[in-house]
DRENVEX-399258 format. One line per field, with one value per residue: x, y, z of N, C-alpha, C, O, CB in turn; residue number from 0. Coordinates in steps of 0.02 Angstrom, whole numbers, plus 50000, padded with zeros to 5 digits. Last residue first. Glycine has a CB too. Layout:
N
nxx = (X|...)
nyy = (Y|...)
nzz = (Z|...)
caxx = (X|...)
cayy = (Y|...)
cazz = (Z|...)
cxx = (X|...)
cyy = (Y|...)
czz = (Z|...)
oxx = (X|...)
oyy = (Y|...)
ozz = (Z|...)
cbxx = (X|...)
cbyy = (Y|...)
cbzz = (Z|...)
seq = (NUM|...)
//
This chain:
242
nxx = (49886|49932|50019|49931|49868|49974|49995|49884|49913|50025|49993|49815|49670|49533|49448|49435|49415|49424|49454|49366|49348|49353|49516|49631|49674|49739|49859|49916|49939|50028|50140|50170|50209|50249|50224|50233|50120|50073|50015|49904|49830|49814|49735|49627|49579|49543|49433|49343|49330|49248|49136|49092|49143|49107|49090|49114|48992|48915|48841|48960|49098|49172|49325|49414|49521|49479|49395|49473|49432|49325|49186|49018|48892|48824|48843|48961|49047|49038|49094|49222|49264|49279|49385|49483|49488|49523|49652|49723|49710|49784|49913|49945|49940|50049|50158|50152|50182|50314|50386|50372|50450|50584|50592|50608|50733|50819|50809|50859|50994|51066|51083|51023|51012|50942|50926|50817|50747|50649|50606|50482|50398|50336|50208|50143|50048|50120|50170|50059|50055|50174|50167|50063|50114|50224|50147|50084|50180|50238|50174|50192|50188|50230|50326|50435|50526|50515|50441|50407|50346|50303|50305|50245|50073|49954|49999|49943|49901|49806|49799|49728|49766|49699|49725|49803|49825|49707|49698|49811|49760|49647|49700|49775|49681|49611|49657|49667|49775|49887|50003|50015|49870|49833|49848|49834|49886|49899|49974|49987|50054|50170|50328|50462|50632|50772|50841|50821|50688|50653|50721|50648|50524|50547|50592|50484|50379|50424|50418|50278|50220|50352|50462|50473|50334|50246|50103|50067|50100|49985|49899|49987|50047|50063|50118|50118|50172|50183|50216|50313|50385|50567|50725|50837|50928|50872|50761|50822|50845|50769|50752|50625|50613|50503)
nyy = (50451|50385|50467|50566|50498|50491|50627|50670|50591|50642|50780|50800|50891|50857|50758|50598|50516|50588|50767|50907|51066|51206|51256|51254|51125|51131|51195|51091|50999|51067|51070|50933|50907|51065|51107|51116|51117|50993|51005|51072|50991|50878|50946|50973|50845|50802|50882|50840|50712|50743|50797|50682|50525|50419|50235|50070|49926|49850|49974|50085|50159|50314|50423|50494|50377|50207|50094|49940|49791|49741|49719|49785|49652|49529|49435|49382|49488|49491|49359|49385|49484|49409|49318|49408|49466|49347|49316|49428|49424|49302|49341|49436|49352|49275|49368|49410|49287|49274|49388|49349|49236|49292|49367|49277|49209|49315|49336|49219|49215|49374|49463|49580|49563|49600|49620|49650|49734|49798|49771|49841|49826|49964|50017|50021|49935|49826|49797|49743|49624|49564|49545|49457|49345|49314|49280|49170|49074|49054|49109|49211|49390|49509|49450|49400|49511|49619|49744|49829|49962|49992|50148|50271|50314|50325|50297|50451|50598|50679|50687|50581|50451|50336|50159|50058|50067|50041|49901|49855|49901|49824|49696|49711|49724|49601|49450|49320|49255|49157|49147|49216|49235|49357|49438|49603|49697|49864|49997|50173|50309|50382|50419|50461|50409|50424|50317|50320|50316|50182|50107|50137|50089|49947|49915|49964|49873|49751|49757|49771|49650|49524|49437|49440|49520|49600|49586|49516|49388|49341|49317|49275|49325|49499|49629|49799|49910|50077|50171|50317|50424|50433|50485|50369|50269|50155|50121|50081|49947|49829|49655|49550|49419|49307)
nzz = (48636|48742|48804|48853|48953|49055|49073|49140|49263|49302|49330|49366|49386|49494|49541|49446|49343|49220|49237|49161|49098|49110|49155|49234|49223|49103|49150|49222|49129|49050|49139|49152|49016|48925|48756|48619|48540|48550|48678|48640|48559|48653|48744|48668|48630|48759|48779|48687|48737|48846|48796|48708|48693|48553|48589|48562|48582|48650|48759|48758|48837|48775|48753|48815|48875|48820|48923|48984|48893|48813|48811|48814|48824|48807|48901|48862|48892|49034|49061|49010|49095|49212|49179|49163|49289|49368|49320|49361|49504|49516|49470|49570|49684|49656|49663|49789|49854|49805|49856|49994|49985|49965|50071|50166|50141|50146|50283|50333|50278|50230|50131|50175|50357|50513|50679|50818|50890|50830|50661|50555|50404|50305|50179|50066|50051|50017|50148|50215|50140|50164|50305|50307|50238|50321|50434|50389|50359|50486|50639|50725|50701|50774|50855|50797|50791|50928|50946|50798|50703|50537|50440|50409|50423|50348|50170|50158|50242|50295|50429|50459|50326|50213|50238|50270|50403|50447|50431|50510|50636|50648|50655|50775|50863|50854|50779|50700|50648|50755|50809|50914|51023|51139|51256|51190|51062|51020|50939|50910|50811|50800|50847|50750|50772|50806|50849|50988|50988|50946|51044|51156|51121|51115|51247|51314|51262|51301|51437|51444|51394|51418|51419|51563|51655|51711|51609|51507|51536|51595|51487|51333|51221|51163|51064|50990|50864|50819|50670|50630|50527|50526|50471|50399|50436|50479|50397|50280|50286|50374|50383|50428|50539|50633)
caxx = (49867|49885|50046|49972|49829|49936|50047|49894|49847|50025|50035|49888|49712|49579|49427|49470|49404|49369|49476|49388|49367|49291|49457|49599|49639|49683|49809|49895|49893|49968|50106|50152|50149|50270|50214|50286|50157|50113|50077|49953|49855|49856|49801|49664|49594|49598|49488|49373|49354|49325|49176|49112|49119|49148|49073|49149|49034|48977|48842|48892|49069|49132|49268|49384|49493|49528|49389|49445|49467|49402|49224|49096|48932|48812|48787|48897|49033|49015|49030|49179|49261|49235|49316|49463|49478|49458|49595|49714|49675|49720|49873|49936|49895|49977|50135|50141|50120|50261|50375|50341|50385|50541|50594|50547|50665|50807|50790|50789|50941|51042|51117|50991|51036|50956|50953|50849|50802|50686|50618|50555|50399|50384|50231|50205|50024|50073|50209|50086|49993|50152|50220|50057|50053|50231|50208|50041|50139|50278|50161|50232|50171|50193|50273|50382|50489|50543|50503|50401|50400|50273|50336|50288|50140|49971|49971|49914|49950|49805|49841|49701|49769|49730|49686|49786|49890|49729|49651|49807|49825|49643|49657|49816|49724|49568|49681|49610|49763|49818|49990|50050|49924|49820|49814|49866|49850|49919|49920|50001|50004|50105|50277|50402|50574|50734|50835|50892|50722|50628|50739|50720|50534|50528|50635|50548|50373|50412|50481|50320|50213|50290|50434|50532|50373|50317|50128|50046|50148|50043|49885|49955|50002|50073|50082|50139|50136|50205|50167|50302|50329|50503|50675|50792|50952|50934|50754|50798|50910|50747|50788|50661|50619|50554)
cayy = (50484|50347|50405|50579|50516|50426|50584|50691|50578|50575|50759|50796|50860|50901|50826|50643|50487|50540|50699|50870|51001|51164|51251|51317|51143|51101|51229|51163|50989|51054|51139|50977|50872|51007|51125|51103|51185|51012|50961|51103|51054|50874|50913|51029|50895|50771|50892|50910|50721|50709|50839|50743|50572|50479|50297|50128|49983|49807|49902|50080|50101|50280|50370|50520|50436|50264|50135|50013|49832|49746|49682|49789|49713|49580|49481|49342|49472|49546|49372|49330|49499|49464|49298|49367|49506|49384|49267|49417|49475|49305|49287|49462|49412|49241|49327|49456|49318|49223|49381|49418|49230|49240|49402|49332|49175|49285|49391|49230|49167|49327|49394|49540|49595|49557|49650|49601|49699|49845|49739|49847|49806|49910|50009|50066|49996|49851|49820|49811|49671|49581|49593|49520|49383|49332|49318|49227|49095|49081|49067|49157|49329|49514|49485|49352|49493|49562|49733|49783|49941|49969|50082|50241|50296|50377|50282|50382|50549|50675|50745|50642|50477|50401|50220|50059|50070|50112|49942|49841|49923|49894|49716|49696|49781|49663|49496|49342|49329|49172|49104|49247|49197|49328|49382|49565|49640|49815|49950|50118|50265|50414|50363|50486|50409|50483|50323|50313|50368|50244|50106|50154|50164|49993|49903|49986|49955|49770|49743|49820|49720|49553|49460|49457|49458|49622|49624|49583|49426|49349|49374|49256|49271|49444|49572|49749|49858|50019|50142|50248|50418|50411|50490|50421|50327|50173|50140|50153|50002|49890|49717|49572|49490|49330)
cazz = (48578|48706|48783|48799|48901|49024|49039|49079|49222|49282|49274|49388|49336|49461|49532|49501|49417|49236|49229|49220|49082|49134|49106|49221|49287|49108|49100|49260|49187|49019|49115|49206|49045|48961|48828|48655|48554|48489|48669|48691|48541|48585|48761|48696|48579|48724|48831|48688|48675|48854|48840|48683|48744|48584|48565|48588|48545|48627|48732|48750|48811|48819|48730|48759|48884|48826|48859|49005|48939|48786|48863|48794|48838|48761|48917|48856|48824|48996|49084|48978|49021|49207|49193|49112|49237|49383|49322|49294|49470|49541|49432|49500|49674|49667|49592|49743|49864|49793|49786|49971|50005|49912|50003|50175|50132|50084|50244|50350|50254|50281|50125|50114|50290|50455|50620|50771|50931|50875|50728|50581|50469|50319|50253|50077|50078|49970|50093|50232|50143|50093|50272|50334|50215|50249|50436|50413|50299|50430|50586|50737|50684|50722|50898|50810|50735|50902|50991|50846|50734|50597|50461|50360|50450|50397|50236|50142|50225|50221|50400|50469|50397|50228|50219|50198|50353|50453|50399|50435|50606|50647|50606|50710|50854|50844|50828|50722|50621|50739|50754|50853|50989|51071|51257|51236|51069|51072|50936|50951|50830|50789|50860|50780|50742|50801|50777|50956|51016|50904|50966|51160|51132|51053|51178|51327|51256|51228|51410|51472|51364|51426|51351|51511|51625|51706|51669|51510|51498|51632|51528|51397|51215|51208|51074|51037|50882|50851|50720|50639|50568|50500|50516|50393|50401|50509|50464|50282|50301|50331|50399|50358|50523|50581)
cxx = (49895|49864|49999|50000|49874|49895|50017|49938|49853|49963|50033|49929|49783|49633|49472|49432|49436|49364|49422|49409|49389|49297|49404|49532|49610|49632|49743|49854|49877|49922|50038|50117|50125|50202|50227|50281|50220|50145|50114|50021|49919|49877|49840|49732|49641|49621|49547|49433|49384|49362|49250|49152|49143|49110|49107|49111|49060|49018|48909|48877|48995|49107|49238|49325|49474|49488|49436|49448|49441|49439|49301|49137|49003|48846|48771|48835|48968|49002|49000|49109|49212|49219|49265|49394|49457|49440|49525|49655|49673|49676|49803|49897|49882|49934|50075|50127|50103|50192|50321|50325|50343|50470|50558|50545|50601|50739|50774|50769|50868|50986|51098|51024|51010|50977|50971|50866|50835|50747|50670|50554|50474|50374|50278|50233|50082|50056|50174|50135|50013|50099|50195|50112|50043|50173|50210|50091|50107|50236|50200|50230|50211|50153|50221|50322|50427|50500|50545|50456|50370|50335|50299|50313|50177|50039|49993|49983|49919|49863|49845|49732|49734|49717|49723|49739|49871|49790|49676|49759|49827|49705|49647|49766|49765|49618|49651|49629|49702|49815|49919|50040|49954|49882|49799|49817|49874|49863|49945|49949|50029|50044|50207|50353|50510|50664|50791|50893|50792|50669|50721|50748|50605|50540|50622|50589|50436|50413|50479|50390|50266|50284|50371|50505|50426|50356|50204|50069|50126|50091|49940|49942|49962|50026|50106|50092|50164|50158|50197|50241|50313|50456|50605|50747|50906|50959|50816|50780|50881|50808|50763|50687|50660|50560)
cyy = (50465|50384|50370|50516|50529|50443|50520|50645|50603|50560|50691|50774|50857|50859|50875|50711|50529|50522|50656|50792|50965|51089|51212|51318|51214|51122|51207|51199|51058|51042|51124|51040|50913|50970|51057|51112|51172|51074|50979|51069|51079|50933|50901|51001|50950|50812|50860|50923|50786|50720|50813|50797|50639|50508|50358|50191|50036|49865|49875|50012|50101|50207|50343|50481|50470|50329|50183|50052|49910|49791|49684|49761|49722|49647|49531|49390|49432|49533|49436|49346|49447|49478|49349|49339|49464|49432|49304|49370|49467|49357|49288|49405|49430|49298|49294|49418|49375|49250|49330|49402|49291|49236|49352|49352|49219|49247|49364|49285|49178|49275|49351|49475|49556|49595|49600|49641|49645|49805|49783|49808|49807|49891|49956|50062|50045|49921|49856|49842|49733|49634|49605|49573|49444|49371|49350|49285|49168|49113|49099|49104|49274|49452|49494|49384|49437|49543|49676|49764|49891|49943|50065|50172|50265|50369|50332|50338|50485|50631|50735|50702|50550|50427|50283|50120|50079|50118|50017|49887|49912|49928|49788|49713|49769|49714|49571|49385|49358|49247|49118|49207|49228|49293|49340|49499|49597|49754|49890|50066|50207|50366|50400|50433|50430|50476|50384|50330|50371|50310|50165|50152|50179|50063|49949|49975|49986|49844|49758|49813|49763|49616|49489|49485|49485|49573|49629|49621|49495|49394|49389|49321|49254|49394|49526|49686|49804|49968|50090|50230|50345|50419|50477|50423|50382|50238|50170|50172|50071|49943|49773|49642|49501|49399)
czz = (48506|48642|48737|48759|48837|48960|49008|49046|49151|49244|49250|49333|49372|49418|49495|49494|49466|49304|49248|49196|49151|49133|49143|49184|49286|49168|49109|49216|49222|49074|49082|49189|49104|48991|48866|48735|48599|48493|48607|48688|48582|48557|48700|48709|48607|48667|48792|48724|48662|48795|48853|48731|48723|48640|48596|48555|48588|48591|48712|48713|48813|48791|48786|48723|48820|48842|48871|48931|48944|48832|48845|48845|48808|48774|48857|48867|48814|48920|49042|48996|48988|49135|49190|49120|49179|49323|49325|49278|49388|49503|49449|49455|49608|49657|49597|49674|49809|49798|49772|49892|49985|49930|49956|50100|50135|50078|50170|50302|50271|50258|50178|50110|50232|50398|50575|50711|50883|50901|50767|50652|50495|50382|50269|50153|50078|49987|50038|50184|50162|50095|50204|50311|50243|50224|50364|50411|50321|50376|50528|50676|50701|50699|50839|50842|50753|50848|50964|50888|50789|50635|50516|50383|50395|50434|50287|50121|50208|50196|50322|50433|50401|50296|50245|50184|50281|50404|50400|50399|50530|50616|50602|50654|50790|50825|50813|50785|50652|50704|50728|50794|50923|51048|51191|51253|51129|51073|50981|50948|50861|50797|50848|50788|50783|50761|50757|50878|50980|50928|50931|51083|51126|51060|51120|51268|51266|51224|51335|51442|51386|51390|51362|51448|51575|51683|51661|51559|51485|51600|51571|51435|51282|51204|51119|51047|50938|50874|50751|50682|50578|50548|50491|50453|50391|50484|50502|50355|50302|50347|50359|50371|50463|50570)
oxx = (49875|49830|50020|50004|49860|49891|50029|49920|49832|49963|50037|49899|49805|49635|49450|49391|49460|49307|49377|49384|49426|49257|49413|49496|49571|49571|49695|49811|49822|49867|49994|50069|50066|50148|50216|50331|50257|50192|50175|50074|49971|49933|49900|49782|49687|49681|49600|49476|49439|49421|49298|49195|49203|49049|49131|49104|49035|49075|48956|48895|48966|49097|49266|49289|49514|49430|49441|49493|49395|49479|49338|49132|49038|48831|48721|48781|48928|48956|48943|49066|49170|49160|49210|49352|49410|49380|49479|49616|49629|49622|49761|49856|49825|49887|50045|50085|50045|50149|50282|50268|50286|50430|50513|50490|50548|50700|50725|50712|50823|50938|51113|50991|50978|50961|51011|50831|50874|50793|50724|50508|50519|50345|50264|50274|50071|50050|50194|50142|49991|50100|50195|50099|50016|50181|50199|50073|50105|50251|50199|50276|50271|50095|50163|50273|50375|50440|50605|50514|50319|50374|50265|50342|50151|50058|50037|50013|49872|49874|49880|49703|49712|49661|49767|49717|49910|49801|49664|49774|49845|49702|49638|49788|49785|49606|49668|49619|49683|49847|49899|50062|49919|49938|49757|49756|49923|49804|50003|49889|50085|49987|50190|50334|50506|50640|50775|50943|50814|50680|50759|50793|50624|50564|50663|50620|50448|50448|50531|50418|50300|50331|50330|50519|50423|50417|50227|50060|50163|50121|49948|49970|49910|49969|50166|50032|50217|50105|50236|50217|50300|50473|50585|50731|50928|51009|50808|50782|50915|50817|50733|50645|50713|50516)
oyy = (50497|50357|50329|50513|50507|50401|50499|50623|50568|50520|50678|50749|50905|50797|50926|50721|50507|50514|50676|50764|50994|51053|51190|51368|51233|51131|51245|51236|51070|51069|51166|51060|50928|50999|51002|51123|51219|51088|50981|51100|51100|50937|50914|51029|50972|50814|50891|50963|50793|50737|50849|50834|50653|50515|50355|50192|50049|49852|49876|49997|50115|50198|50344|50501|50473|50335|50204|50042|49932|49829|49637|49772|49677|49695|49566|49378|49445|49560|49432|49347|49463|49484|49335|49338|49486|49438|49290|49381|49494|49344|49276|49420|49440|49291|49282|49440|49382|49238|49343|49403|49285|49234|49366|49350|49200|49249|49384|49282|49155|49293|49291|49429|49504|49654|49556|49687|49602|49834|49800|49814|49780|49929|49900|50100|50105|49963|49910|49903|49781|49682|49664|49632|49487|49423|49410|49338|49216|49166|49160|49064|49284|49456|49486|49350|49438|49555|49678|49768|49905|49906|50107|50139|50239|50414|50374|50343|50465|50626|50773|50752|50575|50424|50282|50131|50101|50169|50052|49910|49958|49976|49811|49744|49816|49749|49598|49361|49414|49293|49087|49222|49261|49318|49295|49506|49561|49765|49871|50081|50187|50388|50446|50403|50418|50521|50394|50353|50419|50354|50196|50190|50228|50097|49979|50021|50036|49873|49777|49863|49791|49639|49481|49541|49541|49581|49659|49682|49533|49437|49448|49374|49222|49406|49512|49693|49773|49984|50055|50269|50313|50422|50505|50371|50437|50262|50206|50231|50117|49973|49759|49688|49473|49437)
ozz = (48457|48599|48696|48698|48781|48916|48952|48991|49104|49196|49190|49286|49403|49421|49468|49450|49518|49326|49285|49147|49191|49164|49199|49180|49330|49164|49119|49241|49247|49071|49086|49223|49108|48990|48841|48770|48612|48456|48607|48695|48558|48532|48701|48688|48572|48655|48791|48707|48634|48798|48867|48707|48719|48636|48653|48494|48643|48571|48752|48656|48866|48731|48841|48677|48774|48824|48928|48889|48911|48806|48860|48905|48785|48739|48855|48839|48770|48890|49018|48952|48946|49119|49168|49075|49145|49307|49287|49232|49355|49476|49406|49412|49586|49617|49544|49635|49789|49755|49726|49868|49963|49883|49917|50072|50110|50030|50138|50279|50236|50223|50174|50085|50240|50392|50592|50692|50904|50930|50742|50693|50463|50421|50247|50177|50090|49942|50016|50179|50130|50056|50187|50301|50209|50193|50356|50385|50282|50349|50518|50666|50693|50681|50857|50856|50720|50853|50972|50867|50820|50605|50546|50341|50345|50472|50276|50067|50241|50136|50287|50413|50350|50321|50288|50128|50238|50372|50350|50343|50492|50578|50545|50605|50756|50776|50761|50840|50635|50729|50679|50738|50884|51053|51190|51261|51124|51085|50980|50954|50846|50787|50886|50738|50843|50726|50699|50850|50949|50887|50893|51064|51094|51015|51085|51242|51232|51182|51307|51421|51343|51359|51316|51425|51549|51689|51613|51560|51453|51633|51587|51418|51280|51186|51118|51038|50934|50902|50719|50723|50527|50608|50440|50482|50376|50509|50551|50374|50323|50400|50306|50371|50448|50589)
cbxx = (49881|49825|50063|50025|49788|49881|50103|49917|49783|50031|50098|49900|49713|49615|49415|49556|49434|49375|49538|49327|49426|49231|49476|49645|49689|49701|49827|49959|49928|49973|50153|50210|50166|50324|50136|50334|50105|50073|50059|49925|49800|49820|49791|49631|49529|49579|49473|49329|49305|49326|49139|49052|49144|49162|49004|49231|48992|48957|48799|48865|49095|49075|49295|49435|49536|49571|49319|49500|49539|49409|49198|49121|48940|48743|48804|48896|49091|49062|49032|49198|49336|49264|49311|49509|49537|49465|49603|49774|49708|49723|49899|50012|49920|49962|50183|50200|50121|50268|50439|50398|50384|50567|50674|50564|50658|50862|50847|50777|50956|51015|51193|51000|51117|50898|51009|50802|50770|50639|50645|50580|50366|50454|50175|50185|49994|50013|50242|50118|49939|50124|50296|50057|49996|50239|50274|50007|50076|50320|50084|50210|50163|50233|50300|50408|50543|50552|50482|50380|50443|50213|50412|50346|50137|49918|49992|49853|49999|49810|49919|49701|49848|49707|49612|49751|49934|49749|49582|49784|49883|49632|49598|49844|49771|49524|49761|49563|49753|49773|49998|50126|49898|49798|49759|49882|49853|49925|49903|50010|49965|50105|50285|50375|50569|50778|50804|50920|50725|50543|50705|50761|50509|50456|50622|50574|50323|50343|50501|50322|50148|50277|50426|50576|50322|50345|50108|49986|50163|50072|49826|50000|50040|50074|50072|50148|50124|50239|50103|50362|50272|50503|50679|50755|50975|50983|50733|50734|50974|50662|50862|50607|50647|50540)
cbyy = (50547|50332|50363|50620|50577|50394|50565|50755|50616|50531|50770|50749|50903|50947|50853|50654|50415|50480|50684|50871|51002|51179|51213|51355|51136|51036|51217|51214|50938|50997|51181|50993|50796|51031|51157|51141|51241|51013|50887|51098|51101|50842|50847|51060|50926|50704|50855|50955|50710|50627|50844|50772|50554|50538|50303|50125|50019|49737|49896|50141|50044|50325|50309|50530|50475|50272|50167|50056|49830|49777|49605|49861|49717|49588|49523|49282|49434|49600|49385|49256|49494|49522|49269|49314|49546|49429|49217|49392|49542|49318|49216|49481|49470|49205|49271|49504|49346|49167|49362|49489|49218|49159|49419|49406|49123|49240|49446|49251|49104|49368|49397|49577|49596|49515|49692|49538|49662|49872|49663|49932|49737|49926|49997|50144|49986|49809|49767|49807|49651|49519|49563|49512|49349|49271|49272|49214|49035|49025|49059|49127|49328|49537|49563|49299|49464|49508|49717|49733|50000|49913|50082|50287|50247|50379|50213|50388|50539|50748|50747|50653|50482|50450|50217|49991|50002|50132|49933|49769|49884|49917|49685|49613|49790|49685|49495|49285|49331|49167|49032|49255|49128|49384|49399|49611|49603|49854|49927|50140|50247|50445|50330|50541|50349|50536|50258|50234|50360|50257|50051|50100|50189|49989|49832|49956|49988|49742|49669|49814|49754|49560|49405|49392|49404|49644|49587|49587|49393|49285|49364|49204|49211|49464|49543|49782|49828|50037|50119|50220|50456|50344|50552|50416|50309|50121|50083|50164|50001|49921|49709|49573|49528|49302)
cbzz = (48590|48750|48840|48824|48921|49079|49089|49078|49256|49341|49290|49447|49265|49517|49593|49487|49426|49201|49268|49279|49026|49092|49034|49184|49347|49109|49028|49281|49240|48969|49060|49240|49067|49020|48842|48628|48594|48431|48666|48765|48548|48531|48797|48760|48554|48701|48910|48714|48631|48866|48905|48659|48816|48532|48570|48570|48492|48571|48673|48712|48846|48835|48687|48715|48921|48758|48841|49072|48918|48708|48868|48782|48909|48758|48982|48912|48797|49003|49162|49004|48986|49239|49255|49105|49223|49452|49387|49267|49490|49613|49446|49466|49704|49743|49569|49742|49933|49840|49751|49981|50077|49913|49975|50231|50185|50071|50245|50429|50278|50338|50124|50042|50284|50436|50633|50751|51001|50938|50720|50590|50475|50309|50296|50061|50149|49968|50066|50296|50191|50055|50268|50406|50225|50207|50453|50490|50280|50400|50573|50802|50628|50676|50938|50853|50682|50952|51068|50819|50761|50584|50477|50345|50511|50446|50258|50074|50278|50188|50433|50536|50421|50181|50250|50175|50357|50530|50434|50422|50638|50715|50614|50705|50917|50910|50827|50734|50541|50808|50774|50862|50972|51019|51287|51300|51008|51147|50858|51018|50778|50720|50942|50743|50717|50767|50747|50966|51093|50916|50928|51211|51203|51035|51148|51385|51308|51198|51424|51549|51382|51493|51299|51490|51584|51767|51739|51513|51434|51645|51567|51440|51192|51271|51019|51100|50822|50902|50692|50668|50539|50478|50545|50331|50341|50499|50497|50233|50240|50354|50388|50288|50578|50519)
seq = (241|240|239|238|237|236|235|234|233|232|231|230|229|228|227|226|225|224|223|222|221|220|219|218|217|216|215|214|213|212|211|210|209|208|207|206|205|204|203|202|201|200|199|198|197|196|195|194|193|192|191|190|189|188|187|186|185|184|183|182|181|180|179|178|177|176|175|174|173|172|171|170|169|168|167|166|165|164|163|162|161|160|159|158|157|156|155|154|153|152|151|150|149|148|147|146|145|144|143|142|141|140|139|138|137|136|135|134|133|132|131|130|129|128|127|126|125|124|123|122|121|120|119|118|117|116|115|114|113|112|111|110|109|108|107|106|105|104|103|102|101|100|99|98|97|96|95|94|93|92|91|90|89|88|87|86|85|84|83|82|81|80|79|78|77|76|75|74|73|72|71|70|69|68|67|66|65|64|63|62|61|60|59|58|57|56|55|54|53|52|51|50|49|48|47|46|45|44|43|42|41|40|39|38|37|36|35|34|33|32|31|30|29|28|27|26|25|24|23|22|21|20|19|18|17|16|15|14|13|12|11|10|9|8|7|6|5|4|3|2|1|0)
//
């Protein structure tokens, strides 16, 4: 199955390519073999001016199985930063045909959902679908179902985790806002963070923009909680809670 991506036809992208055959004979010159897939994918990428930055190839693996070494490597690398600092290191995965990524409907939906979370689309070099196509509609419904399931799972885990913390006598009311720390069941002031918050409030009252405040904070000794430098989104989140 394939879920078309209009961006693939209008923008130059950095892409990974994925090849898969089920039998050793298809690794040769058969119609649906690796060579035929390479030709189709390379022709497609050349026509759309896409840059191939990674190649993954599973020879002798069923499309109904998720147990494929190169597929696993592709998923891992899609979720991690590349050598040039890009995360993910490629914008899309190009396959010769949609069933090269998976022949099982649920597995296909799961793989597309996993890659989509990393900001990576799957593009078929030989198939074109639109939003009104029944296949595209089915895939969108499956992606939405996976997303809803993940949200419900995260919520259940958070609720369970808070119950455990409460039972153990710990703070269980969500992440403490910047400027405070959880100690036991109580919130206490974090002096360094509180001074940073006071400076943010002061600069905001002067009419400075979020971007300007972030730049100003980077000139001080104050640091955000989970990063080395300040960025506008971090400052914006703090301002919203002032």
